[in-house]
A tleap script that builds the chain and sets N, CA, C and O, in Angstrom:
source leaprc.protein.ff14SB
mol = sequence {
  NMET GLU ARG ILE VAL GLY THR ALA VAL ARG
  GLY LEU ARG ALA PRO ILE MET LYS GLU GLY
  ASP ASP ILE ALA LYS ILE VAL VAL ASP THR
  VAL LEU LYS ALA SER GLU ILE GLU ASP PHE
  SER ILE ASN ASP LYS ASP ILE VAL SER ILE
  THR GLU SER VAL VAL ALA ARG ALA GLN GLY
  ASN TYR ALA SER ILE ASP ASP ILE SER LYS
  ASP ILE SER SER ARG PHE GLY GLU GLU ASN
  ILE GLY VAL ILE PHE PRO ILE LEU SER ARG
  ASN ARG PHE ALA ILE CYS LEU ARG GLY ILE
  ALA LYS GLY ALA LYS LYS ILE VAL LEU MET
  CLEU
}
set mol.1.N position { 0.835 -1.113 0.013 }
set mol.1.CA position { 0.095 -0.085 0.028 }
set mol.1.C position { 0.928 1.249 0.059 }
set mol.1.O position { 1.844 1.432 0.861 }
set mol.2.N position { 0.522 2.183 -0.902 }
set mol.2.CA position { 1.478 3.365 -1.042 }
set mol.2.C position { 1.016 4.548 0.186 }
set mol.2.O position { -0.157 4.910 0.281 }
set mol.3.N position { 1.878 4.969 0.902 }
set mol.3.CA position { 1.774 6.022 1.867 }
set mol.3.C position { 1.723 7.436 0.992 }
set mol.3.O position { 2.654 7.781 0.263 }
set mol.4.N position { 0.507 8.201 1.169 }
set mol.4.CA position { 0.132 9.197 0.546 }
set mol.4.C position { -0.209 10.582 1.369 }
set mol.4.O position { -0.345 11.696 0.864 }
set mol.5.N position { -0.311 10.243 2.740 }
set mol.5.CA position { -0.395 11.041 3.712 }
set mol.5.C position { 0.854 11.395 4.742 }
set mol.5.O position { 1.375 10.527 5.443 }
set mol.6.N position { 1.169 12.453 4.742 }
set mol.6.CA position { 2.355 12.711 5.617 }
set mol.6.C position { 1.672 13.095 7.111 }
set mol.6.O position { 0.622 12.587 7.506 }
set mol.7.N position { 2.408 14.019 7.818 }
set mol.7.CA position { 1.983 14.483 9.099 }
set mol.7.C position { 0.668 15.091 9.108 }
set mol.7.O position { 0.331 15.975 8.320 }
set mol.8.N position { -0.147 14.548 10.115 }
set mol.8.CA position { -1.472 15.466 10.205 }
set mol.8.C position { -1.378 16.088 11.398 }
set mol.8.O position { -0.835 15.464 12.309 }
set mol.9.N position { -1.804 17.233 11.610 }
set mol.9.CA position { -1.544 18.069 12.941 }
set mol.9.C position { -3.201 18.420 13.231 }
set mol.9.O position { -4.006 18.623 12.323 }
set mol.10.N position { -3.475 18.443 14.432 }
set mol.10.CA position { -4.932 18.873 15.002 }
set mol.10.C position { -4.569 19.934 16.343 }
set mol.10.O position { -3.730 19.690 17.210 }
set mol.11.N position { -5.209 20.850 16.282 }
set mol.11.CA position { -5.158 21.864 17.381 }
set mol.11.C position { -6.428 21.602 18.258 }
set mol.11.O position { -7.543 21.840 17.795 }
set mol.12.N position { -6.264 21.133 19.472 }
set mol.12.CA position { -7.378 20.815 20.372 }
set mol.12.C position { -7.641 21.899 21.437 }
set mol.12.O position { -6.757 22.443 22.099 }
set mol.13.N position { -9.012 22.155 21.527 }
set mol.13.CA position { -9.354 23.129 22.500 }
set mol.13.C position { -9.474 22.407 24.012 }
set mol.13.O position { -10.240 21.478 24.265 }
set mol.14.N position { -8.693 22.938 24.812 }
set mol.14.CA position { -8.579 22.395 26.291 }
set mol.14.C position { -9.180 23.294 27.094 }
set mol.14.O position { -9.239 24.431 26.625 }
set mol.15.N position { -9.720 23.100 28.342 }
set mol.15.CA position { -10.059 23.991 29.248 }
set mol.15.C position { -8.821 25.034 29.622 }
set mol.15.O position { -7.679 24.604 29.463 }
set mol.16.N position { -8.998 26.341 30.095 }
set mol.16.CA position { -8.002 27.060 30.503 }
set mol.16.C position { -7.470 26.481 31.668 }
set mol.16.O position { -8.151 26.109 32.623 }
set mol.17.N position { -6.122 26.401 31.574 }
set mol.17.CA position { -5.296 25.776 32.905 }
set mol.17.C position { -5.161 26.852 34.027 }
set mol.17.O position { -4.875 28.014 33.738 }
set mol.18.N position { -5.350 26.486 35.181 }
set mol.18.CA position { -5.180 27.253 36.399 }
set mol.18.C position { -3.947 26.447 37.253 }
set mol.18.O position { -3.668 25.279 36.980 }
set mol.19.N position { -3.304 27.139 38.223 }
set mol.19.CA position { -2.346 26.849 38.979 }
set mol.19.C position { -2.744 25.496 39.608 }
set mol.19.O position { -3.826 25.393 40.186 }
set mol.20.N position { -1.962 24.543 39.516 }
set mol.20.CA position { -2.425 23.256 40.552 }
set mol.20.C position { -3.210 22.296 39.659 }
set mol.20.O position { -3.534 21.218 40.157 }
set mol.21.N position { -3.581 22.587 38.291 }
set mol.21.CA position { -4.187 21.713 37.569 }
set mol.21.C position { -3.594 20.398 37.276 }
set mol.21.O position { -2.372 20.442 37.419 }
set mol.22.N position { -4.014 19.293 36.932 }
set mol.22.CA position { -3.289 17.942 36.642 }
set mol.22.C position { -3.575 18.087 35.180 }
set mol.22.O position { -4.659 17.915 34.624 }
set mol.23.N position { -2.231 18.490 34.554 }
set mol.23.CA position { -2.074 18.833 32.752 }
set mol.23.C position { -2.331 17.479 32.244 }
set mol.23.O position { -3.072 17.366 31.268 }
set mol.24.N position { -1.702 16.224 32.897 }
set mol.24.CA position { -1.684 14.898 32.072 }
set mol.24.C position { -3.300 14.558 32.069 }
set mol.24.O position { -3.786 14.076 31.046 }
set mol.25.N position { -4.075 14.798 33.151 }
set mol.25.CA position { -5.469 14.333 32.916 }
set mol.25.C position { -6.242 15.187 32.080 }
set mol.25.O position { -7.085 14.711 31.320 }
set mol.26.N position { -6.033 16.365 32.155 }
set mol.26.CA position { -6.620 17.123 31.147 }
set mol.26.C position { -6.457 17.155 29.842 }
set mol.26.O position { -7.361 17.427 29.053 }
set mol.27.N position { -5.170 16.851 29.499 }
set mol.27.CA position { -4.766 16.464 28.056 }
set mol.27.C position { -5.296 15.120 27.660 }
set mol.27.O position { -5.802 15.004 26.543 }
set mol.28.N position { -5.225 14.053 28.501 }
set mol.28.CA position { -5.732 12.884 28.207 }
set mol.28.C position { -7.271 12.951 27.843 }
set mol.28.O position { -7.776 12.360 26.888 }
set mol.29.N position { -7.955 13.772 28.760 }
set mol.29.CA position { -9.416 13.654 28.485 }
set mol.29.C position { -9.722 14.418 27.390 }
set mol.29.O position { -10.639 14.030 26.666 }
set mol.30.N position { -9.105 15.477 27.113 }
set mol.30.CA position { -9.197 16.462 25.893 }
set mol.30.C position { -8.970 15.791 24.714 }
set mol.30.O position { -9.696 16.009 23.744 }
set mol.31.N position { -7.903 14.868 24.655 }
set mol.31.CA position { -7.675 14.111 23.318 }
set mol.31.C position { -8.602 12.888 23.137 }
set mol.31.O position { -8.866 12.522 21.992 }
set mol.32.N position { -9.021 12.349 24.023 }
set mol.32.CA position { -9.913 11.278 23.940 }
set mol.32.C position { -11.315 11.903 23.695 }
set mol.32.O position { -12.055 11.365 22.871 }
set mol.33.N position { -11.677 12.898 24.298 }
set mol.33.CA position { -12.963 13.629 23.628 }
set mol.33.C position { -12.893 14.057 22.442 }
set mol.33.O position { -13.880 13.893 21.725 }
set mol.34.N position { -12.061 14.525 22.068 }
set mol.34.CA position { -11.776 15.280 20.530 }
set mol.34.C position { -11.809 14.049 19.588 }
set mol.34.O position { -12.607 14.036 18.650 }
set mol.35.N position { -10.831 12.851 19.847 }
set mol.35.CA position { -11.045 11.780 18.890 }
set mol.35.C position { -12.399 11.008 18.796 }
set mol.35.O position { -12.715 10.382 17.785 }
set mol.36.N position { -13.138 11.085 19.855 }
set mol.36.CA position { -14.492 10.550 19.864 }
set mol.36.C position { -15.512 11.463 19.004 }
set mol.36.O position { -16.235 11.010 18.116 }
set mol.37.N position { -15.466 12.699 19.367 }
set mol.37.CA position { -16.384 13.635 18.711 }
set mol.37.C position { -15.991 13.738 17.170 }
set mol.37.O position { -16.839 13.602 16.288 }
set mol.38.N position { -14.563 14.004 16.892 }
set mol.38.CA position { -14.379 14.264 15.539 }
set mol.38.C position { -13.897 12.799 14.788 }
set mol.38.O position { -13.367 12.789 13.677 }
set mol.39.N position { -14.125 11.790 15.444 }
set mol.39.CA position { -14.014 10.674 14.838 }
set mol.39.C position { -12.595 10.323 14.077 }
set mol.39.O position { -12.503 10.017 12.888 }
set mol.40.N position { -11.605 10.422 14.935 }
set mol.40.CA position { -10.138 9.989 14.326 }
set mol.40.C position { -9.639 9.265 15.424 }
set mol.40.O position { -9.920 9.417 16.613 }
set mol.41.N position { -8.742 8.327 14.812 }
set mol.41.CA position { -7.976 7.339 15.841 }
set mol.41.C position { -6.946 7.887 16.368 }
set mol.41.O position { -6.495 8.896 15.827 }
set mol.42.N position { -6.324 7.358 17.551 }
set mol.42.CA position { -5.175 7.508 18.186 }
set mol.42.C position { -4.344 6.169 17.928 }
set mol.42.O position { -4.713 5.032 18.221 }
set mol.43.N position { -3.153 6.537 17.323 }
set mol.43.CA position { -2.429 5.388 17.095 }
set mol.43.C position { -0.954 5.192 17.700 }
set mol.43.O position { -0.369 6.208 18.077 }
set mol.44.N position { -0.402 4.107 17.798 }
set mol.44.CA position { 0.901 4.024 18.234 }
set mol.44.C position { 1.804 4.870 17.584 }
set mol.44.O position { 1.799 4.955 16.356 }
set mol.45.N position { 2.681 5.589 18.375 }
set mol.45.CA position { 3.913 6.593 17.972 }
set mol.45.C position { 3.155 7.911 17.632 }
set mol.45.O position { 3.877 8.842 17.276 }
set mol.46.N position { 1.728 8.151 17.689 }
set mol.46.CA position { 1.212 9.523 17.818 }
set mol.46.C position { 1.913 10.403 18.725 }
set mol.46.O position { 2.247 9.877 19.787 }
set mol.47.N position { 2.249 11.755 18.542 }
set mol.47.CA position { 2.759 12.596 19.413 }
set mol.47.C position { 1.781 13.597 19.939 }
set mol.47.O position { 1.206 14.220 19.046 }
set mol.48.N position { 1.449 13.906 21.151 }
set mol.48.CA position { 0.811 14.884 21.646 }
set mol.48.C position { 1.624 15.920 22.310 }
set mol.48.O position { 2.375 15.499 23.190 }
set mol.49.N position { 1.632 17.258 22.059 }
set mol.49.CA position { 2.560 18.138 22.649 }
set mol.49.C position { 1.745 19.179 23.178 }
set mol.49.O position { 0.630 19.436 22.723 }
set mol.50.N position { 2.403 19.932 24.361 }
set mol.50.CA position { 1.643 20.937 24.953 }
set mol.50.C position { 2.602 22.132 25.033 }
set mol.50.O position { 3.821 22.059 25.192 }
set mol.51.N position { 1.796 23.350 24.886 }
set mol.51.CA position { 2.885 24.576 24.881 }
set mol.51.C position { 3.245 24.862 26.337 }
set mol.51.O position { 2.596 24.567 27.340 }
set mol.52.N position { 4.537 25.562 26.234 }
set mol.52.CA position { 5.092 25.911 27.392 }
set mol.52.C position { 4.434 26.684 28.413 }
set mol.52.O position { 4.558 26.523 29.627 }
set mol.53.N position { 3.546 27.751 27.669 }
set mol.53.CA position { 2.712 28.519 28.446 }
set mol.53.C position { 1.822 27.615 29.277 }
set mol.53.O position { 1.768 27.798 30.493 }
set mol.54.N position { 1.146 26.686 28.718 }
set mol.54.CA position { 0.174 25.911 29.567 }
set mol.54.C position { 0.818 25.299 30.732 }
set mol.54.O position { 0.147 25.172 31.756 }
set mol.55.N position { 2.035 24.906 30.703 }
set mol.55.CA position { 2.664 24.056 31.576 }
set mol.55.C position { 3.030 25.049 32.514 }
set mol.55.O position { 2.877 24.734 33.695 }
set mol.56.N position { 3.542 26.338 32.232 }
set mol.56.CA position { 3.962 27.451 33.145 }
set mol.56.C position { 2.795 28.080 34.060 }
set mol.56.O position { 2.970 28.626 35.149 }
set mol.57.N position { 1.543 27.890 33.380 }
set mol.57.CA position { 0.411 28.383 33.893 }
set mol.57.C position { -0.109 27.507 35.083 }
set mol.57.O position { -0.573 27.966 36.127 }
set mol.58.N position { 0.055 26.016 34.739 }
set mol.58.CA position { -0.336 25.081 35.760 }
set mol.58.C position { 0.478 25.022 36.974 }
set mol.58.O position { 0.054 24.533 38.021 }
set mol.59.N position { 1.810 25.588 36.814 }
set mol.59.CA position { 2.727 25.407 37.689 }
set mol.59.C position { 2.946 26.691 38.488 }
set mol.59.O position { 3.739 26.835 39.418 }
set mol.60.N position { 2.186 27.521 38.020 }
set mol.60.CA position { 2.075 29.038 38.706 }
set mol.60.C position { 3.461 29.818 38.397 }
set mol.60.O position { 3.941 30.691 39.121 }
set mol.61.N position { 4.011 29.341 37.189 }
set mol.61.CA position { 5.490 29.769 36.954 }
set mol.61.C position { 5.255 30.967 35.846 }
set mol.61.O position { 5.639 30.785 34.691 }
set mol.62.N position { 4.666 32.097 36.199 }
set mol.62.CA position { 4.832 33.244 35.302 }
set mol.62.C position { 4.804 34.565 36.022 }
set mol.62.O position { 4.478 34.669 37.204 }
set mol.63.N position { 5.153 35.542 35.273 }
set mol.63.CA position { 5.349 36.877 35.849 }
set mol.63.C position { 4.327 37.771 35.560 }
set mol.63.O position { 4.004 37.803 34.372 }
set mol.64.N position { 3.677 38.573 36.388 }
set mol.64.CA position { 2.676 39.530 36.161 }
set mol.64.C position { 3.558 40.948 35.692 }
set mol.64.O position { 4.751 41.224 35.823 }
set mol.65.N position { 2.501 41.649 35.136 }
set mol.65.CA position { 3.036 43.013 34.946 }
set mol.65.C position { 3.836 43.758 35.775 }
set mol.65.O position { 4.838 44.383 35.428 }
set mol.66.N position { 3.298 43.666 37.054 }
set mol.66.CA position { 3.843 44.290 38.024 }
set mol.66.C position { 5.295 43.833 38.474 }
set mol.66.O position { 6.265 44.532 38.769 }
set mol.67.N position { 5.162 42.486 38.439 }
set mol.67.CA position { 6.557 41.521 38.714 }
set mol.67.C position { 7.644 42.207 37.641 }
set mol.67.O position { 8.754 42.614 37.987 }
set mol.68.N position { 7.217 42.252 36.527 }
set mol.68.CA position { 8.292 42.761 35.267 }
set mol.68.C position { 8.550 44.308 35.739 }
set mol.68.O position { 9.700 44.747 35.778 }
set mol.69.N position { 7.579 44.998 36.046 }
set mol.69.CA position { 7.832 46.383 36.443 }
set mol.69.C position { 8.964 46.834 37.363 }
set mol.69.O position { 9.831 47.698 37.229 }
set mol.70.N position { 8.604 45.744 38.601 }
set mol.70.CA position { 9.471 45.787 39.745 }
set mol.70.C position { 10.949 45.511 39.213 }
set mol.70.O position { 11.891 46.219 39.569 }
set mol.71.N position { 11.092 44.426 38.329 }
set mol.71.CA position { 12.425 43.837 38.119 }
set mol.71.C position { 13.064 44.950 37.237 }
set mol.71.O position { 14.193 45.243 37.630 }
set mol.72.N position { 12.657 45.617 36.194 }
set mol.72.CA position { 13.132 46.409 35.459 }
set mol.72.C position { 13.588 47.642 36.311 }
set mol.72.O position { 14.746 48.053 36.236 }
set mol.73.N position { 12.804 48.127 36.990 }
set mol.73.CA position { 13.023 49.332 37.925 }
set mol.73.C position { 14.118 49.008 38.804 }
set mol.73.O position { 15.003 49.859 38.893 }
set mol.74.N position { 14.229 47.988 39.446 }
set mol.74.CA position { 15.382 47.506 40.316 }
set mol.74.C position { 16.736 47.474 39.641 }
set mol.74.O position { 17.791 47.910 40.101 }
set mol.75.N position { 16.508 46.811 38.329 }
set mol.75.CA position { 17.844 46.540 37.647 }
set mol.75.C position { 18.446 47.993 36.934 }
set mol.75.O position { 19.622 48.344 37.027 }
set mol.76.N position { 17.429 48.717 36.239 }
set mol.76.CA position { 17.692 50.057 35.647 }
set mol.76.C position { 17.549 51.285 36.132 }
set mol.76.O position { 18.152 52.230 35.624 }
set mol.77.N position { 16.638 51.445 37.298 }
set mol.77.CA position { 16.279 52.703 37.663 }
set mol.77.C position { 15.801 53.791 36.640 }
set mol.77.O position { 14.832 53.622 35.900 }
set mol.78.N position { 16.478 54.785 36.664 }
set mol.78.CA position { 15.940 55.858 35.821 }
set mol.78.C position { 16.656 55.956 34.405 }
set mol.78.O position { 16.554 56.973 33.720 }
set mol.79.N position { 17.405 54.818 33.994 }
set mol.79.CA position { 17.963 54.547 32.737 }
set mol.79.C position { 17.086 54.608 31.615 }
set mol.79.O position { 15.900 54.334 31.799 }
set mol.80.N position { 17.544 54.968 30.329 }
set mol.80.CA position { 16.608 54.526 29.150 }
set mol.80.C position { 16.910 53.097 28.870 }
set mol.80.O position { 18.019 52.609 29.091 }
set mol.81.N position { 15.925 52.449 28.389 }
set mol.81.CA position { 16.002 50.931 27.997 }
set mol.81.C position { 15.885 50.568 26.514 }
set mol.81.O position { 14.958 51.111 25.913 }
set mol.82.N position { 16.501 49.923 25.982 }
set mol.82.CA position { 16.395 49.495 24.665 }
set mol.82.C position { 15.998 48.152 24.431 }
set mol.82.O position { 16.638 47.224 24.927 }
set mol.83.N position { 14.896 47.946 23.646 }
set mol.83.CA position { 14.255 46.720 23.346 }
set mol.83.C position { 14.785 46.421 21.932 }
set mol.83.O position { 14.461 47.168 21.008 }
set mol.84.N position { 15.572 45.381 21.729 }
set mol.84.CA position { 15.897 45.291 20.279 }
set mol.84.C position { 15.445 44.051 19.722 }
set mol.84.O position { 15.569 42.984 20.324 }
set mol.85.N position { 14.873 44.174 18.476 }
set mol.85.CA position { 14.212 43.131 17.719 }
set mol.85.C position { 13.294 42.070 18.733 }
set mol.85.O position { 13.666 40.913 18.932 }
set mol.86.N position { 12.338 42.508 19.194 }
set mol.86.CA position { 11.540 41.727 19.978 }
set mol.86.C position { 10.800 40.704 19.127 }
set mol.86.O position { 10.540 41.039 17.971 }
set mol.87.N position { 10.458 39.598 19.516 }
set mol.87.CA position { 9.534 38.363 18.813 }
set mol.87.C position { 8.122 38.978 18.839 }
set mol.87.O position { 7.467 38.833 19.871 }
set mol.88.N position { 7.611 39.626 17.838 }
set mol.88.CA position { 6.511 40.087 18.061 }
set mol.88.C position { 5.129 39.137 17.607 }
set mol.88.O position { 3.941 39.441 17.712 }
set mol.89.N position { 5.635 38.110 17.167 }
set mol.89.CA position { 4.737 37.085 17.054 }
set mol.89.C position { 4.012 36.367 18.220 }
set mol.89.O position { 2.947 35.762 18.097 }
set mol.90.N position { 4.599 36.483 19.174 }
set mol.90.CA position { 4.250 35.992 20.477 }
set mol.90.C position { 3.136 36.717 21.047 }
set mol.90.O position { 3.336 37.914 21.253 }
set mol.91.N position { 1.888 36.192 21.374 }
set mol.91.CA position { 0.883 36.955 21.944 }
set mol.91.C position { 1.238 37.652 23.318 }
set mol.91.O position { 0.482 38.501 23.790 }
set mol.92.N position { 2.318 37.301 23.899 }
set mol.92.CA position { 2.652 37.778 25.331 }
set mol.92.C position { 3.634 39.011 25.227 }
set mol.92.O position { 3.966 39.685 26.202 }
set mol.93.N position { 4.102 39.249 23.807 }
set mol.93.CA position { 5.063 40.494 24.041 }
set mol.93.C position { 4.410 41.886 24.490 }
set mol.93.O position { 5.051 42.740 25.103 }
set mol.94.N position { 3.084 42.021 24.125 }
set mol.94.CA position { 2.509 43.308 24.698 }
set mol.94.C position { 2.400 43.357 26.156 }
set mol.94.O position { 2.519 44.451 26.707 }
set mol.95.N position { 2.187 42.293 26.853 }
set mol.95.CA position { 1.916 42.321 28.346 }
set mol.95.C position { 3.445 42.572 28.800 }
set mol.95.O position { 3.583 43.401 29.700 }
set mol.96.N position { 4.610 41.961 28.291 }
set mol.96.CA position { 6.190 42.154 28.635 }
set mol.96.C position { 6.248 43.513 28.433 }
set mol.96.O position { 6.610 44.190 29.395 }
set mol.97.N position { 5.904 44.208 27.135 }
set mol.97.CA position { 6.221 45.792 27.066 }
set mol.97.C position { 5.484 46.486 27.950 }
set mol.97.O position { 5.913 47.601 28.247 }
set mol.98.N position { 4.460 46.107 28.460 }
set mol.98.CA position { 3.544 47.111 29.399 }
set mol.98.C position { 4.449 46.939 30.562 }
set mol.98.O position { 5.036 47.968 30.899 }
set mol.99.N position { 4.679 45.921 31.216 }
set mol.99.CA position { 5.403 45.798 32.275 }
set mol.99.C position { 6.953 46.493 32.166 }
set mol.99.O position { 7.441 47.053 33.148 }
set mol.100.N position { 7.568 46.412 31.063 }
set mol.100.CA position { 8.881 47.143 30.911 }
set mol.100.C position { 8.476 48.679 30.797 }
set mol.100.O position { 9.209 49.481 31.376 }
set mol.101.N position { 7.551 49.078 30.213 }
set mol.101.CA position { 7.122 50.502 30.215 }
set mol.101.C position { 6.755 50.966 31.610 }
set mol.101.O position { 7.041 52.106 31.978 }
set mol.102.N position { 6.180 50.176 32.323 }
set mol.102.CA position { 5.862 50.682 33.560 }
set mol.102.C position { 7.010 50.966 34.708 }
set mol.102.O position { 6.991 51.777 35.633 }
set mol.103.N position { 8.009 50.019 34.322 }
set mol.103.CA position { 9.057 50.193 35.166 }
set mol.103.C position { 10.231 50.960 34.812 }
set mol.103.O position { 11.199 51.009 35.571 }
set mol.104.N position { 10.198 51.560 33.701 }
set mol.104.CA position { 11.201 52.421 33.001 }
set mol.104.C position { 10.880 53.739 32.744 }
set mol.104.O position { 9.709 54.077 32.571 }
set mol.105.N position { 11.814 54.529 32.700 }
set mol.105.CA position { 11.543 56.020 32.271 }
set mol.105.C position { 11.258 56.231 30.858 }
set mol.105.O position { 10.348 56.993 30.535 }
set mol.106.N position { 12.005 55.581 29.936 }
set mol.106.CA position { 12.112 55.674 28.637 }
set mol.106.C position { 12.419 54.439 27.928 }
set mol.106.O position { 13.376 53.774 28.323 }
set mol.107.N position { 11.674 54.014 26.849 }
set mol.107.CA position { 12.098 52.822 26.137 }
set mol.107.C position { 12.263 53.188 24.562 }
set mol.107.O position { 11.480 53.901 23.936 }
set mol.108.N position { 13.285 52.643 24.105 }
set mol.108.CA position { 13.600 52.731 22.707 }
set mol.108.C position { 13.244 51.322 22.153 }
set mol.108.O position { 13.807 50.326 22.608 }
set mol.109.N position { 12.339 51.242 21.200 }
set mol.109.CA position { 11.915 49.913 20.687 }
set mol.109.C position { 12.332 49.876 19.454 }
set mol.109.O position { 11.897 50.743 18.697 }
set mol.110.N position { 13.346 48.797 18.897 }
set mol.110.CA position { 13.906 48.807 17.441 }
set mol.110.C position { 13.389 47.547 16.929 }
set mol.110.O position { 13.790 46.500 17.437 }
set mol.111.N position { 12.534 47.532 15.967 }
set mol.111.CA position { 11.982 46.682 15.236 }
set mol.111.C position { 12.766 46.271 13.825 }
set mol.111.O position { 12.272 45.440 13.063 }
savepdb mol mol.pdb
quit
């Protein structure tokens, strides 16, 4: 039999993770439910991946805008700050920039 399909990728909608959530259980439940509803099979050697932001959220391992602001202020005080070629495709850049701006006197943003 000739193989004509390569890698197939599915993005699944899981509940929003909170600190202390059991990621493994939520992921397994989500994959099983999706395979049942969408009628696809789960096969040997299939790979399930989870973004680092989901893991960080479940671990409570993230910085708030105020955390970023305090860190910037303690490191740079009244100095001007340059942000050089940030990765704009990340949806969290705006939050990081807000924290930097809150803790800095002036920002030079180079794109």
